N, C-alpha and C positions, 0 to 999 in steps of 0.2 A: 452229184453232190461232192463237195470237197472232203478230203479225209478229216479235216478239223471238225466238221459238223457231225461226222459219224462216230464220235466218241474219242477223239484225240489219239487214235491208233495210227501213227504214221509209219511205224516199223513193225514187221511181223514178230510175233512172240518168240519164234525159234531163233531169230537173230539176237534178240535181247538176252538170251540164255547161252549164247556161244562164247567160247573162250577169247576169240578175237575182240569181241565187244567189251569183255571184262578187262582186257589189256588196255584198250583205248580209254575206257572209263578211269582206270587206275592212273594212266599217264596224264589225263586231263586234270584229275584231282590233285596229283602231286604238283603239277605245273601251276595250278591255281594257288595252292598253299605257298609255294616258293615265291611267286610274284606278289602275293599279299604280304609276306614277310619282308621282301625287299622294299615294298612301298612304305610299310610302317617304319623300317629302318631309315629310309630317306627323310621321314618326318622328324625323327629324333635328332637332338643336337649331336655334333661329332664328339667322339671319345678321344681324348688326348692321353695317349699311353706314356708319352715322354715325361709328363708331370708326376707320374707315380714313382719314378726311381730317382728323381733329383730333389734336392731340398728346395724350400720355398725361397730362400735367400740365394739367388743365382748370381748376383753381381759380386765380383771380387773387390771392387772399390766403390765408394759412394759417388753418386752423381749429384749430390746436394750442392747448393750454393755455399754451404759451410763445409769445407773440405775436412775438418777435424771431427765431424759428426760420425757417430757409429753407423755402419751400413745397415 
């Protein structure tokens, strides 16, 4: 019979309680969280930091068809 039919025990219990397995599980979980955060960040719109420090009126002169209009 295959190991799946015998109760889902594919690895011995002594291996599951070893420190090497704990390190592997920790690495996989941190890697999963990091890639999930990167995937969510790619879905969000880009953040424009340059607009935070400049005023909204960026033009020094007007580009209107009326040159005497306020910018």
